[in-house]
Predicted model as a PDB file, atoms N, CA, C, CB and O in Angstrom, pLDDT in the B-factor column:
MODEL        1                                                                  
ATOM      1  N   MET A   1       6.704 -96.231 -49.976  1.00 53.00           N  
ATOM      2  CA  MET A   1       5.589 -97.004 -49.479  1.00 53.00           C  
ATOM      3  C   MET A   1       5.786 -97.257 -48.001  1.00 53.00           C  
ATOM      4  CB  MET A   1       5.442 -98.323 -50.248  1.00 53.00           C  
ATOM      5  O   MET A   1       6.862 -97.667 -47.566  1.00 53.00           O  
ATOM      6  N   LYS A   2       4.750 -97.013 -47.241  1.00 62.00           N  
ATOM      7  CA  LYS A   2       4.824 -97.197 -45.799  1.00 62.00           C  
ATOM      8  C   LYS A   2       4.293 -98.583 -45.415  1.00 62.00           C  
ATOM      9  CB  LYS A   2       4.030 -96.090 -45.071  1.00 62.00           C  
ATOM     10  O   LYS A   2       3.458 -99.167 -46.106  1.00 62.00           O  
ATOM     11  N   LYS A   3       4.793 -99.069 -44.325  1.00 81.00           N  
ATOM     12  CA  LYS A   3       4.272-100.306 -43.769  1.00 81.00           C  
ATOM     13  C   LYS A   3       3.013 -99.986 -42.972  1.00 81.00           C  
ATOM     14  CB  LYS A   3       5.334-101.016 -42.881  1.00 81.00           C  
ATOM     15  O   LYS A   3       2.879 -98.892 -42.424  1.00 81.00           O  
ATOM     16  N   ILE A   4       2.116-100.922 -42.911  1.00 87.00           N  
ATOM     17  CA  ILE A   4       0.862-100.691 -42.210  1.00 87.00           C  
ATOM     18  C   ILE A   4       1.099-100.461 -40.717  1.00 87.00           C  
ATOM     19  CB  ILE A   4      -0.085-101.872 -42.419  1.00 87.00           C  
ATOM     20  O   ILE A   4       0.334 -99.741 -40.075  1.00 87.00           O  
ATOM     21  N   ALA A   5       2.144-101.062 -40.163  1.00 89.00           N  
ATOM     22  CA  ALA A   5       2.454-100.884 -38.741  1.00 89.00           C  
ATOM     23  C   ALA A   5       2.817 -99.428 -38.440  1.00 89.00           C  
ATOM     24  CB  ALA A   5       3.608-101.817 -38.321  1.00 89.00           C  
ATOM     25  O   ALA A   5       2.536 -98.927 -37.351  1.00 89.00           O  
ATOM     26  N   GLU A   6       3.445 -98.751 -39.412  1.00 91.00           N  
ATOM     27  CA  GLU A   6       3.805 -97.347 -39.209  1.00 91.00           C  
ATOM     28  C   GLU A   6       2.546 -96.486 -39.114  1.00 91.00           C  
ATOM     29  CB  GLU A   6       4.714 -96.847 -40.357  1.00 91.00           C  
ATOM     30  O   GLU A   6       2.505 -95.535 -38.333  1.00 91.00           O  
ATOM     31  N   PHE A   7       1.524 -96.810 -39.899  1.00 90.00           N  
ATOM     32  CA  PHE A   7       0.283 -96.047 -39.865  1.00 90.00           C  
ATOM     33  C   PHE A   7      -0.506 -96.321 -38.591  1.00 90.00           C  
ATOM     34  CB  PHE A   7      -0.567 -96.371 -41.084  1.00 90.00           C  
ATOM     35  O   PHE A   7      -1.209 -95.439 -38.098  1.00 90.00           O  
ATOM     36  N   LYS A   8      -0.397 -97.543 -38.048  1.00 91.00           N  
ATOM     37  CA  LYS A   8      -1.157 -97.897 -36.852  1.00 91.00           C  
ATOM     38  C   LYS A   8      -0.685 -97.129 -35.621  1.00 91.00           C  
ATOM     39  CB  LYS A   8      -1.056 -99.387 -36.596  1.00 91.00           C  
ATOM     40  O   LYS A   8      -1.418 -97.036 -34.636  1.00 91.00           O  
ATOM     41  N   THR A   9       0.519 -96.583 -35.663  1.00 93.00           N  
ATOM     42  CA  THR A   9       1.036 -95.851 -34.505  1.00 93.00           C  
ATOM     43  C   THR A   9       0.508 -94.417 -34.456  1.00 93.00           C  
ATOM     44  CB  THR A   9       2.562 -95.840 -34.531  1.00 93.00           C  
ATOM     45  O   THR A   9       0.693 -93.727 -33.454  1.00 93.00           O  
ATOM     46  N   LEU A  10      -0.153 -93.958 -35.536  1.00 93.00           N  
ATOM     47  CA  LEU A  10      -0.622 -92.574 -35.606  1.00 93.00           C  
ATOM     48  C   LEU A  10      -2.003 -92.423 -34.977  1.00 93.00           C  
ATOM     49  CB  LEU A  10      -0.655 -92.098 -37.060  1.00 93.00           C  
ATOM     50  O   LEU A  10      -2.791 -93.369 -34.945  1.00 93.00           O  
ATOM     51  N   SER A  11      -2.284 -91.227 -34.480  1.00 94.00           N  
ATOM     52  CA  SER A  11      -3.608 -90.929 -33.935  1.00 94.00           C  
ATOM     53  C   SER A  11      -4.573 -90.641 -35.080  1.00 94.00           C  
ATOM     54  CB  SER A  11      -3.548 -89.725 -32.952  1.00 94.00           C  
ATOM     55  O   SER A  11      -4.161 -90.544 -36.236  1.00 94.00           O  
ATOM     56  N   MET A  12      -5.858 -90.506 -34.758  1.00 94.00           N  
ATOM     57  CA  MET A  12      -6.868 -90.243 -35.784  1.00 94.00           C  
ATOM     58  C   MET A  12      -6.591 -88.919 -36.500  1.00 94.00           C  
ATOM     59  CB  MET A  12      -8.274 -90.224 -35.159  1.00 94.00           C  
ATOM     60  O   MET A  12      -6.713 -88.837 -37.722  1.00 94.00           O  
ATOM     61  N   ASP A  13      -6.219 -87.878 -35.739  1.00 96.00           N  
ATOM     62  CA  ASP A  13      -5.914 -86.580 -36.353  1.00 96.00           C  
ATOM     63  C   ASP A  13      -4.709 -86.677 -37.284  1.00 96.00           C  
ATOM     64  CB  ASP A  13      -5.654 -85.524 -35.270  1.00 96.00           C  
ATOM     65  O   ASP A  13      -4.701 -86.096 -38.370  1.00 96.00           O  
ATOM     66  N   GLU A  14      -3.701 -87.411 -36.850  1.00 96.00           N  
ATOM     67  CA  GLU A  14      -2.511 -87.584 -37.681  1.00 96.00           C  
ATOM     68  C   GLU A  14      -2.836 -88.378 -38.947  1.00 96.00           C  
ATOM     69  CB  GLU A  14      -1.404 -88.289 -36.884  1.00 96.00           C  
ATOM     70  O   GLU A  14      -2.289 -88.109 -40.016  1.00 96.00           O  
ATOM     71  N   LEU A  15      -3.731 -89.355 -38.814  1.00 96.00           N  
ATOM     72  CA  LEU A  15      -4.135 -90.134 -39.982  1.00 96.00           C  
ATOM     73  C   LEU A  15      -4.903 -89.267 -40.975  1.00 96.00           C  
ATOM     74  CB  LEU A  15      -4.990 -91.333 -39.556  1.00 96.00           C  
ATOM     75  O   LEU A  15      -4.712 -89.392 -42.185  1.00 96.00           O  
ATOM     76  N   MET A  16      -5.766 -88.395 -40.475  1.00 96.00           N  
ATOM     77  CA  MET A  16      -6.522 -87.511 -41.361  1.00 96.00           C  
ATOM     78  C   MET A  16      -5.581 -86.559 -42.086  1.00 96.00           C  
ATOM     79  CB  MET A  16      -7.578 -86.718 -40.567  1.00 96.00           C  
ATOM     80  O   MET A  16      -5.762 -86.293 -43.274  1.00 96.00           O  
ATOM     81  N   GLN A  17      -4.577 -86.045 -41.380  1.00 97.00           N  
ATOM     82  CA  GLN A  17      -3.591 -85.165 -42.003  1.00 97.00           C  
ATOM     83  C   GLN A  17      -2.768 -85.930 -43.043  1.00 97.00           C  
ATOM     84  CB  GLN A  17      -2.665 -84.550 -40.933  1.00 97.00           C  
ATOM     85  O   GLN A  17      -2.463 -85.406 -44.115  1.00 97.00           O  
ATOM     86  N   LYS A  18      -2.416 -87.165 -42.717  1.00 97.00           N  
ATOM     87  CA  LYS A  18      -1.637 -87.995 -43.637  1.00 97.00           C  
ATOM     88  C   LYS A  18      -2.441 -88.264 -44.915  1.00 97.00           C  
ATOM     89  CB  LYS A  18      -1.233 -89.332 -42.957  1.00 97.00           C  
ATOM     90  O   LYS A  18      -1.888 -88.251 -46.015  1.00 97.00           O  
ATOM     91  N   GLU A  19      -3.752 -88.509 -44.762  1.00 97.00           N  
ATOM     92  CA  GLU A  19      -4.593 -88.738 -45.938  1.00 97.00           C  
ATOM     93  C   GLU A  19      -4.638 -87.489 -46.826  1.00 97.00           C  
ATOM     94  CB  GLU A  19      -6.019 -89.138 -45.507  1.00 97.00           C  
ATOM     95  O   GLU A  19      -4.533 -87.587 -48.048  1.00 97.00           O  
ATOM     96  N   ARG A  20      -4.796 -86.319 -46.203  1.00 98.00           N  
ATOM     97  CA  ARG A  20      -4.804 -85.073 -46.975  1.00 98.00           C  
ATOM     98  C   ARG A  20      -3.481 -84.888 -47.722  1.00 98.00           C  
ATOM     99  CB  ARG A  20      -5.064 -83.867 -46.048  1.00 98.00           C  
ATOM    100  O   ARG A  20      -3.470 -84.517 -48.896  1.00 98.00           O  
ATOM    101  N   ASP A  21      -2.373 -85.148 -47.035  1.00 98.00           N  
ATOM    102  CA  ASP A  21      -1.054 -85.003 -47.663  1.00 98.00           C  
ATOM    103  C   ASP A  21      -0.889 -85.976 -48.835  1.00 98.00           C  
ATOM    104  CB  ASP A  21       0.062 -85.234 -46.624  1.00 98.00           C  
ATOM    105  O   ASP A  21      -0.365 -85.608 -49.887  1.00 98.00           O  
ATOM    106  N   LEU A  22      -1.339 -87.218 -48.645  1.00 98.00           N  
ATOM    107  CA  LEU A  22      -1.221 -88.217 -49.706  1.00 98.00           C  
ATOM    108  C   LEU A  22      -2.095 -87.855 -50.903  1.00 98.00           C  
ATOM    109  CB  LEU A  22      -1.601 -89.602 -49.177  1.00 98.00           C  
ATOM    110  O   LEU A  22      -1.699 -88.072 -52.048  1.00 98.00           O  
ATOM    111  N   ARG A  23      -3.284 -87.304 -50.645  1.00 98.00           N  
ATOM    112  CA  ARG A  23      -4.164 -86.900 -51.747  1.00 98.00           C  
ATOM    113  C   ARG A  23      -3.549 -85.741 -52.544  1.00 98.00           C  
ATOM    114  CB  ARG A  23      -5.553 -86.495 -51.202  1.00 98.00           C  
ATOM    115  O   ARG A  23      -3.664 -85.695 -53.768  1.00 98.00           O  
ATOM    116  N   LYS A  24      -2.901 -84.811 -51.843  1.00 98.00           N  
ATOM    117  CA  LYS A  24      -2.206 -83.721 -52.539  1.00 98.00           C  
ATOM    118  C   LYS A  24      -1.067 -84.277 -53.391  1.00 98.00           C  
ATOM    119  CB  LYS A  24      -1.660 -82.685 -51.524  1.00 98.00           C  
ATOM    120  O   LYS A  24      -0.866 -83.866 -54.534  1.00 98.00           O  
ATOM    121  N   GLU A  25      -0.330 -85.219 -52.809  1.00 98.00           N  
ATOM    122  CA  GLU A  25       0.773 -85.829 -53.542  1.00 98.00           C  
ATOM    123  C   GLU A  25       0.259 -86.576 -54.772  1.00 98.00           C  
ATOM    124  CB  GLU A  25       1.560 -86.782 -52.631  1.00 98.00           C  
ATOM    125  O   GLU A  25       0.867 -86.513 -55.840  1.00 98.00           O  
ATOM    126  N   LEU A  26      -0.865 -87.285 -54.619  1.00 98.00           N  
ATOM    127  CA  LEU A  26      -1.458 -88.007 -55.743  1.00 98.00           C  
ATOM    128  C   LEU A  26      -1.876 -87.049 -56.851  1.00 98.00           C  
ATOM    129  CB  LEU A  26      -2.662 -88.827 -55.275  1.00 98.00           C  
ATOM    130  O   LEU A  26      -1.649 -87.319 -58.030  1.00 98.00           O  
ATOM    131  N   PHE A  27      -2.491 -85.921 -56.468  1.00 98.00           N  
ATOM    132  CA  PHE A  27      -2.884 -84.917 -57.456  1.00 98.00           C  
ATOM    133  C   PHE A  27      -1.670 -84.433 -58.242  1.00 98.00           C  
ATOM    134  CB  PHE A  27      -3.583 -83.729 -56.771  1.00 98.00           C  
ATOM    135  O   PHE A  27      -1.701 -84.357 -59.470  1.00 98.00           O  
ATOM    136  N   ASN A  28      -0.598 -84.106 -57.513  1.00 98.00           N  
ATOM    137  CA  ASN A  28       0.620 -83.619 -58.169  1.00 98.00           C  
ATOM    138  C   ASN A  28       1.254 -84.678 -59.071  1.00 98.00           C  
ATOM    139  CB  ASN A  28       1.629 -83.167 -57.123  1.00 98.00           C  
ATOM    140  O   ASN A  28       1.751 -84.363 -60.153  1.00 98.00           O  
ATOM    141  N   LEU A  29       1.235 -85.930 -58.621  1.00 98.00           N  
ATOM    142  CA  LEU A  29       1.799 -87.005 -59.436  1.00 98.00           C  
ATOM    143  C   LEU A  29       1.003 -87.187 -60.724  1.00 98.00           C  
ATOM    144  CB  LEU A  29       1.829 -88.319 -58.643  1.00 98.00           C  
ATOM    145  O   LEU A  29       1.577 -87.357 -61.800  1.00 98.00           O  
ATOM    146  N   ARG A  30      -0.325 -87.151 -60.605  1.00 97.00           N  
ATOM    147  CA  ARG A  30      -1.165 -87.307 -61.802  1.00 97.00           C  
ATOM    148  C   ARG A  30      -0.941 -86.150 -62.776  1.00 97.00           C  
ATOM    149  CB  ARG A  30      -2.659 -87.388 -61.409  1.00 97.00           C  
ATOM    150  O   ARG A  30      -0.889 -86.350 -63.989  1.00 97.00           O  
ATOM    151  N   PHE A  31      -0.811 -84.949 -62.234  1.00 97.00           N  
ATOM    152  CA  PHE A  31      -0.567 -83.779 -63.073  1.00 97.00           C  
ATOM    153  C   PHE A  31       0.763 -83.918 -63.805  1.00 97.00           C  
ATOM    154  CB  PHE A  31      -0.579 -82.495 -62.227  1.00 97.00           C  
ATOM    155  O   PHE A  31       0.842 -83.707 -65.016  1.00 97.00           O  
ATOM    156  N   ARG A  32       1.805 -84.276 -63.057  1.00 97.00           N  
ATOM    157  CA  ARG A  32       3.125 -84.434 -63.667  1.00 97.00           C  
ATOM    158  C   ARG A  32       3.132 -85.560 -64.694  1.00 97.00           C  
ATOM    159  CB  ARG A  32       4.176 -84.704 -62.592  1.00 97.00           C  
ATOM    160  O   ARG A  32       3.830 -85.481 -65.704  1.00 97.00           O  
ATOM    161  N   HIS A  33       2.344 -86.617 -64.429  1.00 97.00           N  
ATOM    162  CA  HIS A  33       2.266 -87.732 -65.373  1.00 97.00           C  
ATOM    163  C   HIS A  33       1.639 -87.284 -66.692  1.00 97.00           C  
ATOM    164  CB  HIS A  33       1.459 -88.892 -64.768  1.00 97.00           C  
ATOM    165  O   HIS A  33       2.115 -87.654 -67.765  1.00 97.00           O  
ATOM    166  N   LYS A  34       0.579 -86.496 -66.614  1.00 96.00           N  
ATOM    167  CA  LYS A  34      -0.074 -85.988 -67.828  1.00 96.00           C  
ATOM    168  C   LYS A  34       0.840 -85.049 -68.611  1.00 96.00           C  
ATOM    169  CB  LYS A  34      -1.372 -85.262 -67.468  1.00 96.00           C  
ATOM    170  O   LYS A  34       0.788 -84.994 -69.839  1.00 96.00           O  
ATOM    171  N   MET A  35       1.670 -84.319 -67.888  1.00 96.00           N  
ATOM    172  CA  MET A  35       2.602 -83.399 -68.553  1.00 96.00           C  
ATOM    173  C   MET A  35       3.826 -84.132 -69.094  1.00 96.00           C  
ATOM    174  CB  MET A  35       3.043 -82.300 -67.583  1.00 96.00           C  
ATOM    175  O   MET A  35       4.639 -83.547 -69.810  1.00 96.00           O  
ATOM    176  N   GLY A  36       3.957 -85.403 -68.754  1.00 95.00           N  
ATOM    177  CA  GLY A  36       5.088 -86.187 -69.240  1.00 95.00           C  
ATOM    178  C   GLY A  36       6.363 -85.979 -68.446  1.00 95.00           C  
ATOM    179  O   GLY A  36       7.453 -86.283 -68.931  1.00 95.00           O  
ATOM    180  N   GLU A  37       6.241 -85.466 -67.236  1.00 95.00           N  
ATOM    181  CA  GLU A  37       7.417 -85.172 -66.415  1.00 95.00           C  
ATOM    182  C   GLU A  37       7.685 -86.219 -65.339  1.00 95.00           C  
ATOM    183  CB  GLU A  37       7.256 -83.830 -65.768  1.00 95.00           C  
ATOM    184  O   GLU A  37       8.685 -86.129 -64.627  1.00 95.00           O  
ATOM    185  N   LEU A  38       6.807 -87.204 -65.213  1.00 94.00           N  
ATOM    186  CA  LEU A  38       6.945 -88.178 -64.132  1.00 94.00           C  
ATOM    187  C   LEU A  38       7.856 -89.315 -64.581  1.00 94.00           C  
ATOM    188  CB  LEU A  38       5.559 -88.726 -63.701  1.00 94.00           C  
ATOM    189  O   LEU A  38       7.580 -89.986 -65.575  1.00 94.00           O  
ATOM    190  N   GLU A  39       8.947 -89.526 -63.838  1.00 94.00           N  
ATOM    191  CA  GLU A  39       9.910 -90.555 -64.198  1.00 94.00           C  
ATOM    192  C   GLU A  39       9.416 -91.954 -63.830  1.00 94.00           C  
ATOM    193  CB  GLU A  39      11.239 -90.280 -63.520  1.00 94.00           C  
ATOM    194  O   GLU A  39       9.669 -92.915 -64.557  1.00 94.00           O  
ATOM    195  N   ASN A  40       8.709 -92.068 -62.698  1.00 95.00           N  
ATOM    196  CA  ASN A  40       8.271 -93.372 -62.212  1.00 95.00           C  
ATOM    197  C   ASN A  40       6.750 -93.374 -62.017  1.00 95.00           C  
ATOM    198  CB  ASN A  40       8.992 -93.730 -60.887  1.00 95.00           C  
ATOM    199  O   ASN A  40       6.270 -92.992 -60.950  1.00 95.00           O  
ATOM    200  N   PRO A  41       5.989 -93.798 -63.028  1.00 94.00           N  
ATOM    201  CA  PRO A  41       4.528 -93.809 -62.909  1.00 94.00           C  
ATOM    202  C   PRO A  41       4.009 -94.782 -61.847  1.00 94.00           C  
ATOM    203  CB  PRO A  41       3.918 -94.157 -64.239  1.00 94.00           C  
ATOM    204  O   PRO A  41       2.863 -94.663 -61.414  1.00 94.00           O  
ATOM    205  N   MET A  42       4.827 -95.732 -61.426  1.00 97.00           N  
ATOM    206  CA  MET A  42       4.409 -96.677 -60.381  1.00 97.00           C  
ATOM    207  C   MET A  42       4.232 -95.976 -59.040  1.00 97.00           C  
ATOM    208  CB  MET A  42       5.432 -97.811 -60.244  1.00 97.00           C  
ATOM    209  O   MET A  42       3.588 -96.518 -58.141  1.00 97.00           O  
ATOM    210  N   LYS A  43       4.788 -94.794 -58.896  1.00 97.00           N  
ATOM    211  CA  LYS A  43       4.636 -94.021 -57.667  1.00 97.00           C  
ATOM    212  C   LYS A  43       3.156 -93.691 -57.428  1.00 97.00           C  
ATOM    213  CB  LYS A  43       5.478 -92.722 -57.735  1.00 97.00           C  
ATOM    214  O   LYS A  43       2.711 -93.610 -56.283  1.00 97.00           O  
ATOM    215  N   ILE A  44       2.400 -93.504 -58.515  1.00 98.00           N  
ATOM    216  CA  ILE A  44       0.963 -93.221 -58.397  1.00 98.00           C  
ATOM    217  C   ILE A  44       0.270 -94.387 -57.705  1.00 98.00           C  
ATOM    218  CB  ILE A  44       0.328 -92.962 -59.795  1.00 98.00           C  
ATOM    219  O   ILE A  44      -0.556 -94.184 -56.815  1.00 98.00           O  
ATOM    220  N   ARG A  45       0.604 -95.605 -58.112  1.00 97.00           N  
ATOM    221  CA  ARG A  45      -0.002 -96.791 -57.498  1.00 97.00           C  
ATOM    222  C   ARG A  45       0.352 -96.888 -56.020  1.00 97.00           C  
ATOM    223  CB  ARG A  45       0.450 -98.061 -58.227  1.00 97.00           C  
ATOM    224  O   ARG A  45      -0.501 -97.208 -55.191  1.00 97.00           O  
ATOM    225  N   GLU A  46       1.607 -96.612 -55.693  1.00 96.00           N  
ATOM    226  CA  GLU A  46       2.049 -96.684 -54.301  1.00 96.00           C  
ATOM    227  C   GLU A  46       1.274 -95.697 -53.430  1.00 96.00           C  
ATOM    228  CB  GLU A  46       3.557 -96.404 -54.203  1.00 96.00           C  
ATOM    229  O   GLU A  46       0.840 -96.042 -52.331  1.00 96.00           O  
ATOM    230  N   VAL A  47       1.103 -94.481 -53.919  1.00 97.00           N  
ATOM    231  CA  VAL A  47       0.401 -93.455 -53.141  1.00 97.00           C  
ATOM    232  C   VAL A  47      -1.074 -93.840 -52.980  1.00 97.00           C  
ATOM    233  CB  VAL A  47       0.529 -92.061 -53.827  1.00 97.00           C  
ATOM    234  O   VAL A  47      -1.645 -93.672 -51.903  1.00 97.00           O  
ATOM    235  N   ARG A  48      -1.693 -94.358 -54.056  1.00 97.00           N  
ATOM    236  CA  ARG A  48      -3.094 -94.782 -53.954  1.00 97.00           C  
ATOM    237  C   ARG A  48      -3.250 -95.883 -52.912  1.00 97.00           C  
ATOM    238  CB  ARG A  48      -3.614 -95.269 -55.319  1.00 97.00           C  
ATOM    239  O   ARG A  48      -4.224 -95.893 -52.159  1.00 97.00           O  
ATOM    240  N   ARG A  49      -2.315 -96.790 -52.868  1.00 96.00           N  
ATOM    241  CA  ARG A  49      -2.385 -97.880 -51.883  1.00 96.00           C  
ATOM    242  C   ARG A  49      -2.139 -97.370 -50.475  1.00 96.00           C  
ATOM    243  CB  ARG A  49      -1.370 -98.973 -52.221  1.00 96.00           C  
ATOM    244  O   ARG A  49      -2.753 -97.856 -49.525  1.00 96.00           O  
ATOM    245  N   ASP A  50      -1.252 -96.400 -50.328  1.00 96.00           N  
ATOM    246  CA  ASP A  50      -1.039 -95.807 -49.007  1.00 96.00           C  
ATOM    247  C   ASP A  50      -2.306 -95.106 -48.526  1.00 96.00           C  
ATOM    248  CB  ASP A  50       0.140 -94.814 -49.042  1.00 96.00           C  
ATOM    249  O   ASP A  50      -2.635 -95.178 -47.342  1.00 96.00           O  
ATOM    250  N   ILE A  51      -3.022 -94.427 -49.426  1.00 97.00           N  
ATOM    251  CA  ILE A  51      -4.286 -93.791 -49.056  1.00 97.00           C  
ATOM    252  C   ILE A  51      -5.271 -94.852 -48.580  1.00 97.00           C  
ATOM    253  CB  ILE A  51      -4.877 -92.994 -50.250  1.00 97.00           C  
ATOM    254  O   ILE A  51      -5.958 -94.653 -47.578  1.00 97.00           O  
ATOM    255  N   ALA A  52      -5.344 -95.967 -49.282  1.00 96.00           N  
ATOM    256  CA  ALA A  52      -6.241 -97.054 -48.887  1.00 96.00           C  
ATOM    257  C   ALA A  52      -5.855 -97.611 -47.517  1.00 96.00           C  
ATOM    258  CB  ALA A  52      -6.219 -98.175 -49.938  1.00 96.00           C  
ATOM    259  O   ALA A  52      -6.721 -97.930 -46.703  1.00 96.00           O  
ATOM    260  N   ARG A  53      -4.557 -97.724 -47.273  1.00 95.00           N  
ATOM    261  CA  ARG A  53      -4.109 -98.216 -45.967  1.00 95.00           C  
ATOM    262  C   ARG A  53      -4.536 -97.272 -44.846  1.00 95.00           C  
ATOM    263  CB  ARG A  53      -2.583 -98.387 -45.956  1.00 95.00           C  
ATOM    264  O   ARG A  53      -5.025 -97.705 -43.803  1.00 95.00           O  
ATOM    265  N   VAL A  54      -4.341 -95.974 -45.082  1.00 96.00           N  
ATOM    266  CA  VAL A  54      -4.714 -94.980 -44.066  1.00 96.00           C  
ATOM    267  C   VAL A  54      -6.217 -95.037 -43.805  1.00 96.00           C  
ATOM    268  CB  VAL A  54      -4.299 -93.551 -44.513  1.00 96.00           C  
ATOM    269  O   VAL A  54      -6.648 -95.005 -42.652  1.00 96.00           O  
ATOM    270  N   LYS A  55      -7.012 -95.122 -44.862  1.00 96.00           N  
ATOM    271  CA  LYS A  55      -8.461 -95.165 -44.702  1.00 96.00           C  
ATOM    272  C   LYS A  55      -8.904 -96.424 -43.967  1.00 96.00           C  
ATOM    273  CB  LYS A  55      -9.144 -95.089 -46.061  1.00 96.00           C  
ATOM    274  O   LYS A  55      -9.864 -96.388 -43.197  1.00 96.00           O  
ATOM    275  N   THR A  56      -8.211 -97.535 -44.200  1.00 95.00           N  
ATOM    276  CA  THR A  56      -8.530 -98.779 -43.506  1.00 95.00           C  
ATOM    277  C   THR A  56      -8.250 -98.646 -42.014  1.00 95.00           C  
ATOM    278  CB  THR A  56      -7.727 -99.948 -44.097  1.00 95.00           C  
ATOM    279  O   THR A  56      -9.065 -99.062 -41.191  1.00 95.00           O  
ATOM    280  N   ILE A  57      -7.113 -98.074 -41.664  1.00 95.00           N  
ATOM    281  CA  ILE A  57      -6.761 -97.875 -40.260  1.00 95.00           C  
ATOM    282  C   ILE A  57      -7.765 -96.931 -39.611  1.00 95.00           C  
ATOM    283  CB  ILE A  57      -5.321 -97.319 -40.122  1.00 95.00           C  
ATOM    284  O   ILE A  57      -8.193 -97.164 -38.481  1.00 95.00           O  
ATOM    285  N   MET A  58      -8.146 -95.862 -40.319  1.00 95.00           N  
ATOM    286  CA  MET A  58      -9.122 -94.917 -39.771  1.00 95.00           C  
ATOM    287  C   MET A  58     -10.454 -95.615 -39.517  1.00 95.00           C  
ATOM    288  CB  MET A  58      -9.319 -93.722 -40.726  1.00 95.00           C  
ATOM    289  O   MET A  58     -11.113 -95.352 -38.512  1.00 95.00           O  
ATOM    290  N   SER A  59     -10.843 -96.488 -40.410  1.00 95.00           N  
ATOM    291  CA  SER A  59     -12.085 -97.246 -40.236  1.00 95.00           C  
ATOM    292  C   SER A  59     -12.002 -98.158 -39.016  1.00 95.00           C  
ATOM    293  CB  SER A  59     -12.390 -98.075 -41.495  1.00 95.00           C  
ATOM    294  O   SER A  59     -12.952 -98.253 -38.240  1.00 95.00           O  
ATOM    295  N   GLU A  60     -10.877 -98.817 -38.852  1.00 92.00           N  
ATOM    296  CA  GLU A  60     -10.680 -99.688 -37.698  1.00 92.00           C  
ATOM    297  C   GLU A  60     -10.737 -98.910 -36.398  1.00 92.00           C  
ATOM    298  CB  GLU A  60      -9.354-100.414 -37.805  1.00 92.00           C  
ATOM    299  O   GLU A  60     -11.350 -99.361 -35.430  1.00 92.00           O  
ATOM    300  N   LEU A  61     -10.104 -97.744 -36.364  1.00 91.00           N  
ATOM    301  CA  LEU A  61     -10.113 -96.914 -35.156  1.00 91.00           C  
ATOM    302  C   LEU A  61     -11.526 -96.405 -34.859  1.00 91.00           C  
ATOM    303  CB  LEU A  61      -9.139 -95.725 -35.311  1.00 91.00           C  
ATOM    304  O   LEU A  61     -11.926 -96.320 -33.698  1.00 91.00           O  
ATOM    305  N   GLY A  62     -12.270 -96.070 -35.899  1.00 87.00           N  
ATOM    306  CA  GLY A  62     -13.630 -95.587 -35.713  1.00 87.00           C  
ATOM    307  C   GLY A  62     -14.548 -96.636 -35.123  1.00 87.00           C  
ATOM    308  O   GLY A  62     -15.450 -96.311 -34.350  1.00 87.00           O  
ATOM    309  N   LYS A  63     -14.329 -97.890 -35.477  1.00 82.00           N  
ATOM    310  CA  LYS A  63     -15.163 -98.977 -34.954  1.00 82.00           C  
ATOM    311  C   LYS A  63     -14.834 -99.270 -33.504  1.00 82.00           C  
ATOM    312  CB  LYS A  63     -14.985-100.242 -35.792  1.00 82.00           C  
ATOM    313  O   LYS A  63     -15.707 -99.656 -32.727  1.00 82.00           O  
ATOM    314  N   ARG A  64     -13.578 -99.087 -33.143  1.00 73.00           N  
ATOM    315  CA  ARG A  64     -13.152 -99.362 -31.754  1.00 73.00           C  
ATOM    316  C   ARG A  64     -13.563 -98.244 -30.810  1.00 73.00           C  
ATOM    317  CB  ARG A  64     -11.633 -99.556 -31.688  1.00 73.00           C  
ATOM    318  O   ARG A  64     -14.036 -98.491 -29.700  1.00 73.00           O  
ATOM    319  N   GLY A  65     -13.374 -96.998 -31.272  1.00 58.00           N  
ATOM    320  CA  GLY A  65     -13.568 -95.857 -30.379  1.00 58.00           C  
ATOM    321  C   GLY A  65     -14.879 -95.322 -30.480  1.00 58.00           C  
ATOM    322  O   GLY A  65     -15.206 -94.355 -29.793  1.00 58.00           O  
TER     323      GLY A  65                                                      
ENDMDL                                                                          
END                                                                             
């Protein structure tokens, strides 16, 4: 789980790339969970919250710029 301050240091392009990476990770986690291979299902929640954090920062940057 990342701190929100770490996301605030990224540019808009980096945030968009981070969101894509997190969505891929979420897809893989959900797939592994359905297959019964995921050891820590709470990781899904963490990734979903990180996506929300990134989207919030992107929204804030969009309003400013």
